[in-house]
C-alpha positions as semicolon CSV with decimal commas, in nm:
position;residue;x (nm);y (nm);z (nm)
1;M;-1,762;0,777;0,623
2;A;-1,700;0,529;0,343
3;R;-1,474;0,471;0,045
4;S;-1,480;0,233;-0,245
5;V;-1,271;0,203;-0,563
6;T;-1,307;0,068;-0,914
7;T;-1,054;0,029;-1,189
8;N;-1,011;-0,033;-1,564
9;Y;-0,803;-0,351;-1,520
10;T;-0,716;-0,505;-1,859
11;D;-0,494;-0,770;-2,007
12;S;-0,226;-0,509;-2,076
13;N;-0,180;-0,451;-1,706
14;L;0,021;-0,767;-1,630
15;C;0,375;-0,729;-1,512
16;L;0,475;-1,079;-1,622
17;T;0,420;-1,263;-1,953
18;V;0,291;-1,621;-1,997
19;S;0,634;-1,714;-2,125
20;E;0,798;-1,590;-1,808
21;A;0,547;-1,782;-1,597
22;K;0,601;-2,100;-1,801
23;K;0,974;-2,072;-1,749
24;H;0,915;-2,051;-1,372
25;L;0,679;-2,342;-1,386
26;R;0,908;-2,545;-1,614
27;V;0,628;-2,596;-1,865
28;S;0,724;-2,637;-2,226
29;T;0,385;-2,710;-2,390
30;S;0,119;-2,456;-2,483
31;S;-0,185;-2,652;-2,373
32;D;-0,213;-2,465;-2,043
33;D;-0,132;-2,116;-2,168
34;T;-0,483;-1,976;-2,118
35;Y;-0,497;-2,125;-1,771
36;I;-0,152;-1,989;-1,679
37;E;-0,251;-1,642;-1,801
38;S;-0,560;-1,653;-1,580
39;L;-0,337;-1,748;-1,286
40;L;-0,113;-1,444;-1,363
41;H;-0,415;-1,217;-1,344
42;A;-0,535;-1,372;-1,025
43;A;-0,195;-1,366;-0,860
44;Q;-0,125;-1,004;-0,951
45;Q;-0,468;-0,902;-0,821
46;E;-0,404;-1,090;-0,502
47;F;-0,066;-0,912;-0,460
48;E;-0,237;-0,578;-0,512
49;R;-0,528;-0,656;-0,277
50;Y;-0,299;-0,781;0,000
51;C;-0,051;-0,494;-0,036
52;N;-0,296;-0,215;-0,111
53;V;-0,090;-0,112;-0,410
54;S;-0,110;-0,087;-0,785
55;V;0,165;-0,271;-0,983
56;I;0,120;-0,173;-1,348
57;Q;-0,026;0,170;-1,406
58;K;-0,404;0,191;-1,447
59;T;-0,682;0,429;-1,379
60;F;-0,886;0,416;-1,054
61;Y;-1,202;0,588;-0,941
62;Q;-1,223;0,626;-0,563
63;Y;-1,572;0,711;-0,433
64;C;-1,596;0,900;-0,107
65;D;-1,889;1,015;0,115
66;T;-1,701;1,299;0,278
67;W;-1,390;1,507;0,226
68;C;-1,222;1,323;0,510
69;D;-1,243;1,008;0,299
70;T;-1,034;1,166;0,027
71;T;-0,715;1,217;0,233
72;Q;-0,572;0,879;0,149
73;L;-0,583;0,682;-0,177
74;Y;-0,624;0,308;-0,214
75;N;-0,393;0,136;-0,462
76;S;-0,092;0,359;-0,401
77;P;0,218;0,306;-0,623
78;A;0,411;-0,005;-0,522
79;A;0,760;0,041;-0,376
80;N;0,735;0,419;-0,399
81;S;0,753;0,414;-0,780
82;G;0,627;0,775;-0,781
83;A;0,394;0,686;-1,073
84;L;0,083;0,846;-0,927
85;N;-0,127;1,128;-1,072
86;V;-0,462;1,267;-0,971
87;D;-0,638;1,328;-1,297
88;A;-0,954;1,492;-1,153
89;I;-1,154;1,536;-0,835
90;T;-1,523;1,585;-0,889
91;Y;-1,806;1,629;-0,638
92;Y;-2,181;1,680;-0,616
93;N;-2,243;2,038;-0,502
94;L;-2,539;2,151;-0,288
95;N;-2,762;2,149;-0,593
96;N;-2,661;1,789;-0,655
97;V;-2,478;1,882;-0,976
98;I;-2,146;1,710;-1,059
99;T;-1,867;1,973;-1,036
100;T;-1,495;1,960;-1,103
101;W;-1,272;2,080;-0,813
102;N;-0,994;2,296;-0,944
103;A;-0,654;2,131;-0,898
104;T;-0,508;2,447;-0,746
105;N;-0,717;2,373;-0,431
106;Y;-0,532;2,055;-0,338
107;L;-0,192;1,889;-0,311
108;V;-0,101;1,528;-0,401
109;D;0,169;1,335;-0,229
110;G;0,243;1,023;-0,432
111;A;0,566;0,945;-0,253
112;S;0,399;0,870;0,086
113;A;0,253;0,530;0,166
114;P;-0,043;0,542;0,127
115;A;-0,051;0,834;-0,121
116;R;-0,222;1,142;0,020
117;V;-0,440;1,428;-0,093
118;S;-0,452;1,745;0,113
119;L;-0,575;2,102;0,098
120;N;-0,349;2,361;-0,052
121;V;-0,252;2,656;0,160
122;D;-0,539;2,895;0,236
123;K;-0,796;2,673;0,062
124;D;-1,117;2,525;0,190
125;Y;-1,327;2,219;0,099
126;P;-1,640;2,311;-0,092
127;D;-1,983;2,215;0,039
128;I;-2,121;1,883;-0,100
129;A;-2,459;1,727;-0,134
130;D;-2,585;1,496;0,141
131;R;-2,555;1,173;-0,055
132;K;-2,350;0,859;-0,087
133;N;-2,039;0,878;-0,307
134;A;-2,055;1,256;-0,319
135;I;-1,693;1,277;-0,423
136;I;-1,504;1,094;-0,694
137;I;-1,119;1,093;-0,729
138;Q;-0,989;0,974;-1,065
139;Y;-0,623;0,893;-1,053
140;T;-0,359;0,668;-1,219
141;S;-0,118;0,464;-1,012
142;G;0,152;0,203;-1,073
143;F;0,466;0,143;-1,275
144;K;0,434;0,261;-1,635
145;K;0,632;-0,042;-1,773
146;A;0,654;-0,406;-1,669
147;G;1,034;-0,375;-1,694
148;S;1,033;-0,118;-1,408
149;V;0,856;-0,352;-1,164
150;P;1,092;-0,473;-0,888
151;Q;1,200;-0,838;-0,919
152;G;1,069;-0,901;-0,568
153;I;0,716;-0,819;-0,674
154;K;0,747;-1,042;-0,976
155;Q;0,888;-1,327;-0,771
156;A;0,598;-1,313;-0,520
157;I;0,350;-1,330;-0,811
158;L;0,535;-1,619;-0,964
159;I;0,526;-1,807;-0,631
160;L;0,151;-1,767;-0,616
161;V;0,117;-1,886;-0,973
162;G;0,332;-2,188;-0,898
163;Q;0,133;-2,274;-0,590
164;W;-0,195;-2,248;-0,764
165;Y;-0,083;-2,430;-1,079
166;E;0,051;-2,728;-0,885
167;N;-0,232;-2,737;-0,626
168;R;-0,567;-2,671;-0,794
169;Q;-0,775;-2,750;-0,490
170;E;-0,788;-2,580;-0,146
171;A;-0,679;-2,896;0,041
172;I;-0,450;-3,179;-0,060
173;V;-0,467;-3,515;0,114
174;G;-0,193;-3,543;0,372
175;R;-0,097;-3,170;0,375
176;S;-0,242;-2,822;0,403
177;V;-0,225;-2,573;0,122
178;G;-0,268;-2,204;0,210
179;S;-0,396;-1,949;-0,039
180;I;-0,075;-1,743;0,010
181;P;0,249;-1,941;0,062
182;M;0,473;-1,815;0,342
183;T;0,750;-1,748;0,097
184;A;0,529;-1,519;-0,105
185;R;0,385;-1,354;0,202
186;Y;0,738;-1,281;0,328
187;I;0,816;-1,094;0,008
188;M;0,476;-0,924;-0,011
189;D;0,502;-0,789;0,342
190;R;0,791;-0,573;0,226
191;Y;0,561;-0,384;-0,016
192;R;0,244;-0,389;0,194
193;I;0,081;-0,057;0,289
194;K;-0,086;-0,146;0,619
195;D;-0,223;0,186;0,757
196;F;-0,537;0,325;0,612
197;G;-0,654;0,514;0,918
198;L;-0,818;0,842;0,836
199;S;-0,759;1,178;1,001
200;C;-0,910;1,520;0,912
């Protein structure tokens, strides 16, 4: 069994603006704007990686080897935002032809953490080709607007940005600098989805 996921992450998927980050950093000049924006991307991606969630809504493609791998989705909505939709589930049939699985065959639970996909009543999984990534789940997950993102999530991201902006190297002489400050980790743990154990 194996799962992997890709996404269409773009500049529009940030939950914070450069101006908001600069206010947090107490920066008034524009010379570091590009660098600060890159830190915002890195910090939000780190938040999502650590918490196994999606902050701002984007499309994901989860590749699965077996139907058992489809029961849980990576990048579930953060803080039970409810903004999750499975757009399509496709699979390679026994003739190795890509086929769309009718949505009436499965149920999607976007309120659980992690989000779940399960068989509908009296339905069965179709046979699939013996190959890697035989099943692809296309889904959207995350808050639709930056204004809907909880302040706690934004604060954790700002703490990461501040840490990385002030300390641009892994180690500073005379003190240790961790990649995730404890203050940010404390906030992030509230949103973290820890259990990705599979059961069929």
